[in-house]
C-alpha positions as CSV (number, residue, x, y, z in Angstrom):
1,M,17.1,-56.0,39.6
2,D,18.9,-53.9,37.5
3,S,16.3,-51.2,37.1
4,R,15.8,-51.0,41.0
5,R,20.0,-50.3,41.9
6,V,19.9,-47.7,39.6
7,I,16.8,-46.1,40.9
8,A,18.1,-46.4,44.6
9,V,21.5,-44.5,43.4
10,I,20.0,-41.7,40.9
11,V,17.2,-41.1,44.6
12,L,20.1,-41.6,47.3
13,V,23.1,-39.2,45.9
14,P,20.6,-35.9,45.9
15,V,19.6,-37.4,49.4
16,L,23.1,-37.9,50.7
17,V,24.2,-34.6,49.0
18,G,21.2,-32.4,50.8
19,L,22.2,-33.8,54.2
20,A,25.6,-33.0,53.7
21,L,24.4,-29.6,52.8
22,W,22.2,-28.9,55.7
23,A,24.2,-30.2,58.4
24,F,27.3,-28.2,57.2
25,A,26.1,-25.1,55.3
26,W,23.1,-24.6,57.8
27,P,24.9,-24.1,61.4
28,A,27.5,-21.7,59.0
29,A,25.0,-19.8,57.9
30,R,22.9,-19.1,60.6
31,T,26.0,-18.2,63.0
32,A,25.6,-15.7,65.6
33,P,25.2,-15.6,69.4
34,R,22.6,-16.9,71.4
35,D,22.9,-16.2,75.1
36,L,26.2,-15.9,74.7
37,P,28.4,-15.7,78.4
38,L,29.0,-12.2,79.0
39,G,30.5,-10.2,82.2
40,M,29.9,-7.5,83.7
41,A,31.7,-5.3,86.3
42,G,31.9,-1.4,87.6
43,P,29.9,0.7,89.2
44,P,25.9,0.2,89.3
45,A,25.0,3.2,87.0
46,A,27.8,2.6,84.6
47,V,27.0,-1.3,84.5
48,A,23.2,-1.0,83.7
49,Q,23.9,1.9,80.7
50,V,26.4,-0.7,79.4
51,E,23.4,-3.6,80.1
52,Q,20.6,-1.5,78.4
53,R,22.4,-1.2,75.2
54,L,23.8,-4.7,74.7
55,T,20.5,-5.9,75.4
56,Q,19.0,-4.3,72.6
57,R,20.2,-7.3,70.7
58,E,17.4,-9.8,72.2
59,G,18.8,-12.9,72.9
60,A,22.1,-12.3,72.1
61,F,24.1,-12.5,75.7
62,E,23.2,-13.9,78.6
63,L,24.9,-11.6,81.3
64,H,27.0,-12.1,84.4
65,R,27.7,-10.0,86.9
66,Y,30.7,-9.5,89.0
67,A,31.8,-7.0,92.0
68,D,35.0,-6.2,90.3
69,E,37.2,-6.6,87.2
70,D,39.7,-9.6,89.2
71,A,35.9,-11.4,89.8
72,A,35.7,-11.3,85.9
73,R,38.8,-12.0,84.9
74,G,38.6,-15.1,87.2
75,A,35.0,-15.8,85.3
76,I,36.9,-16.0,81.9
77,E,39.9,-18.3,82.6
78,D,37.4,-20.7,84.7
79,R,35.7,-20.5,80.9
80,T,32.4,-19.2,82.5
81,V,32.2,-16.9,80.3
82,Y,33.4,-15.5,77.4
83,G,34.5,-12.1,77.8
84,A,33.4,-9.3,80.2
85,V,32.8,-5.3,80.1
86,I,34.3,-3.7,82.7
87,A,32.4,-0.2,82.8
88,G,34.2,3.2,84.2
89,D,34.0,6.8,84.3
90,R,36.7,7.0,81.2
91,G,34.4,4.7,79.1
92,P,34.1,1.0,79.0
93,E,37.2,-1.8,79.1
94,L,36.5,-5.1,77.3
95,L,38.2,-8.2,78.4
96,T,38.1,-10.9,75.9
97,A,39.7,-14.9,75.6
98,S,40.5,-15.2,71.9
99,A,41.8,-18.8,73.2
100,A,38.0,-19.3,74.1
101,S,36.8,-18.4,70.6
102,P,38.7,-15.9,68.3
103,A,35.3,-15.6,66.6
104,V,33.2,-14.9,69.7
105,A,36.6,-12.5,70.9
106,Q,35.8,-10.5,67.4
107,L,32.2,-10.6,68.1
108,L,32.9,-8.8,71.5
109,Q,34.9,-6.3,70.3
110,Q,32.8,-5.5,67.3
111,A,29.4,-5.6,69.6
112,V,30.9,-3.3,72.6
113,A,32.9,-1.2,70.2
114,G,29.9,0.0,68.1
115,Q,28.0,0.5,71.5
116,A,30.7,2.4,72.7
117,S,31.1,4.5,69.8
118,A,27.8,5.2,69.9
119,A,27.9,6.7,73.5
120,G,30.9,8.9,72.4
121,A,33.4,6.8,74.4
122,P,36.8,5.2,73.4
123,V,37.2,1.0,74.0
124,Q,40.3,-0.7,75.5
125,V,40.6,-4.0,74.8
126,V,42.6,-7.0,76.6
127,D,42.9,-10.2,75.5
128,V,43.0,-12.2,79.0
129,V,43.8,-15.4,77.2
130,P,44.9,-15.2,74.2
131,V,46.0,-18.1,71.5
132,P,49.0,-18.9,70.5
133,G,51.0,-16.5,68.3
134,T,51.1,-19.3,66.0
135,D,47.8,-19.5,65.6
136,P,46.3,-16.0,65.9
137,R,42.9,-17.1,64.3
138,G,42.7,-20.2,66.1
139,A,42.3,-22.2,63.1
140,A,44.3,-25.5,63.5
141,L,42.4,-26.5,66.8
142,G,39.2,-26.1,64.4
143,A,40.5,-28.4,61.7
144,S,42.1,-30.8,64.2
145,V,38.1,-32.1,64.9
146,L,37.2,-33.6,60.8
147,P,40.7,-35.7,61.2
148,L,40.0,-37.2,64.9
149,A,36.6,-37.8,63.1
150,L,37.8,-39.6,60.2
151,A,40.3,-41.7,62.5
152,G,38.5,-42.7,64.8
153,I,35.5,-43.9,62.4
154,A,38.1,-45.3,60.1
155,T,39.6,-47.3,63.3
156,G,36.2,-48.7,64.3
157,A,34.9,-49.3,61.2
158,V,38.4,-51.2,60.2
159,A,38.4,-53.2,63.5
160,T,34.7,-54.3,62.6
161,L,35.1,-55.7,59.2
162,L,38.5,-57.1,59.9
163,G,36.5,-59.4,62.2
164,L,38.0,-58.4,65.3
165,R,35.8,-59.3,68.3
166,G,35.6,-59.2,72.1
167,A,39.0,-58.1,74.0
168,R,40.4,-57.9,70.7
169,A,39.0,-55.6,69.1
170,V,38.7,-53.3,72.1
171,A,42.7,-53.5,72.2
172,A,42.7,-52.9,68.6
173,L,41.0,-49.7,69.3
174,V,42.2,-48.7,72.5
175,G,46.0,-49.2,71.2
176,A,45.2,-47.5,67.7
177,A,43.5,-44.0,70.1
178,A,46.6,-44.1,71.9
179,L,49.2,-43.8,69.2
180,T,46.6,-41.9,67.3
181,G,47.1,-39.3,70.7
182,L,50.7,-39.3,70.5
183,V,50.7,-38.8,66.6
184,A,47.9,-35.7,67.2
185,A,50.3,-34.1,70.1
186,A,53.8,-34.4,68.3
187,I,51.9,-32.5,65.4
188,A,50.5,-29.7,66.8
189,H,51.7,-29.2,70.5
190,S,55.6,-30.2,69.3
191,W,55.6,-29.4,65.6
192,L,52.9,-26.6,64.9
193,G,52.8,-25.1,68.6
194,V,49.2,-24.3,67.8
195,V,48.1,-25.9,71.3
196,T,50.1,-25.4,74.4
197,G,49.7,-27.0,77.9
198,D,51.4,-30.4,79.6
199,W,52.0,-32.5,76.5
200,W,50.8,-35.5,78.0
201,A,47.3,-34.4,78.4
202,V,47.0,-32.4,75.5
203,A,48.1,-36.3,74.3
204,G,45.6,-37.9,76.4
205,V,42.8,-35.8,75.2
206,F,43.3,-36.2,70.9
207,G,44.1,-40.3,72.2
208,L,40.7,-39.6,74.6
209,S,38.4,-38.4,71.8
210,A,39.4,-40.6,68.9
211,L,38.6,-43.6,71.2
212,A,35.3,-41.9,71.8
213,V,34.4,-42.0,68.0
214,G,36.2,-45.4,67.1
215,A,34.4,-47.1,69.9
216,G,31.1,-45.5,68.9
217,V,31.3,-46.5,65.8
218,A,32.6,-50.2,66.3
219,G,30.3,-50.5,68.8
220,L,27.4,-49.8,67.0
221,G,28.7,-51.5,64.1
222,A,29.4,-54.9,66.7
223,L,25.3,-54.7,67.5
224,L,23.8,-53.9,64.0
225,G,26.2,-54.9,61.6
226,R,27.1,-52.9,58.4
227,A,24.5,-50.7,59.3
228,G,25.4,-49.7,62.5
229,L,29.0,-49.0,60.7
230,G,27.1,-46.5,58.5
231,L,25.0,-44.8,61.3
232,G,27.9,-44.1,63.5
233,G,30.1,-42.8,60.6
234,A,27.4,-40.6,59.7
235,V,26.2,-39.2,62.9
236,M,30.3,-38.9,64.0
237,M,30.7,-37.2,60.3
238,L,27.3,-35.2,59.5
239,L,26.6,-34.0,62.7
240,G,29.5,-34.3,65.0
241,N,31.6,-32.7,62.6
242,P,29.4,-29.4,61.7
243,F,28.0,-29.5,65.1
244,S,31.0,-29.2,67.2
245,G,31.6,-25.4,67.3
246,A,35.0,-25.6,66.9
247,S,35.5,-23.0,64.8
248,S,33.6,-20.5,66.5
249,A,32.0,-21.7,69.8
250,P,28.6,-23.9,70.4
251,E,26.7,-20.6,71.8
252,M,26.9,-19.3,68.0
253,L,25.2,-22.1,66.3
254,P,21.9,-22.3,65.5
255,Q,20.0,-24.7,68.7
256,P,20.0,-27.3,69.2
257,A,22.6,-28.0,66.6
258,G,24.6,-26.4,69.4
259,A,23.4,-28.7,72.6
260,I,23.9,-31.8,70.2
261,G,27.3,-31.0,68.7
262,Q,28.4,-31.2,73.2
263,W,27.5,-34.8,73.3
264,L,29.0,-36.3,70.5
265,P,32.6,-37.0,70.5
266,P,33.8,-34.3,67.9
267,G,32.2,-31.1,69.9
268,A,33.1,-32.5,73.2
269,G,37.2,-33.2,72.0
270,A,37.7,-29.9,70.9
271,S,35.6,-28.5,74.3
272,L,38.1,-30.2,76.4
273,L,41.1,-29.8,74.2
274,R,40.5,-25.9,74.9
275,S,40.5,-26.3,78.4
276,V,43.4,-28.3,78.8
277,S,45.3,-26.4,75.9
278,F,44.8,-22.9,77.2
279,F,42.6,-22.8,80.3
280,D,44.3,-25.1,83.3
281,G,41.7,-27.6,82.7
282,A,39.2,-25.1,83.6
283,A,35.8,-26.3,82.4
284,A,37.0,-29.4,81.7
285,T,34.5,-32.0,83.7
286,G,31.7,-32.2,81.5
287,P,33.6,-32.6,78.1
288,A,35.6,-35.3,78.9
289,L,32.7,-37.3,80.9
290,T,31.1,-36.8,77.4
291,L,34.0,-38.7,75.9
292,T,34.9,-41.4,78.5
293,W,31.2,-42.3,78.6
294,W,31.2,-42.8,75.0
295,A,34.5,-44.5,75.0
296,A,32.7,-47.0,78.2
297,L,29.7,-47.5,76.3
298,G,31.2,-48.7,72.8
299,L,33.7,-50.8,73.9
300,A,30.7,-52.3,75.5
301,A,28.8,-52.5,73.0
302,V,31.8,-54.1,71.4
303,L,32.5,-57.0,74.1
304,L,28.5,-57.4,74.0
305,G,28.5,-57.9,70.3
306,G,31.7,-60.2,70.2
307,A,29.7,-62.2,72.9
308,L,25.8,-62.7,71.4
309,R,27.9,-63.7,68.1
310,Q,29.9,-66.5,69.9
311,R,27.1,-67.6,71.7
312,T,25.0,-67.2,68.3
313,Q,27.3,-69.6,66.3
314,G,27.7,-72.2,69.3
315,D,24.0,-72.8,70.0
316,S,23.9,-73.4,66.1
317,P,23.2,-77.0,65.2
318,A,26.3,-79.2,63.7
319,P,25.7,-79.8,60.2
320,D,24.5,-83.8,59.7
321,R,27.4,-85.7,58.5
322,A,27.1,-89.1,56.0
323,P,28.1,-92.1,57.7
324,A,31.4,-93.1,56.8
325,P,31.5,-96.3,54.2
326,A,32.1,-99.5,55.9
327,A,35.9,-101.0,55.0
328,A,36.2,-103.5,52.6
329,A,36.4,-106.8,54.3
């Protein structure tokens, strides 16, 4: 038995290390634009020239044409595109939104500036939706994904291991998530100033993100026991965190990592936080529904697991008891 445990440790540790390296290093090493939405506006002839140069990078950009600069700005503010090139006789103008992704804004500047310099035209860059001056690289928002994921995993695991079931477990998960949201908003919004927008909306996003993770982990734990806790924690940490695209964008990750990340709470939470903080809630419906489904299904699984366990204990036969000895006369 001891030799089997030694072999299990020897094999398991390298497997876990390899899995973690794959999950975190693979997306980082393969970061590049893949069908990145980019707007175009201006005279048809000038737009065609810019499009021809941009499409030389096959599969990098998904180009959208707009009638004029105002329409392109509106598309950026609605989070339909990450930026837009306004072609004109005096050279192209690049509209970016560093609040959507500083990494993408920098990439667009390099790509468009490189194409324009080859054509001998200067490029004017306008940041339509900038990041706060307190976080010029947008690093703080990306860094918030891991703490929220850890908070959710810890909440789900602790609630399960403490034996909380049914309504008590649901109350514990919801209460912890609500308090997590308030604390996170107090730090990120009030103190650091790295996110903006309505304070209570930001707190709600933080809380819903933590609840989605915690309920998902606790729900798997209620149905599958300790194995479910391990599975839920691994999915959130090894897939949800590195596949979230919070430090760049989902379209910058190799597929299907970018899509998977948006189906999981960490990625959906980061996208929703950007929408609520910097874009007045634009494009918030999709990630909000994703988080809500995770939270609802996780809490339902917690209630179902508690009911099944209670029924199992209720159906088990009571142990036979020996008859009490008769009292001596």
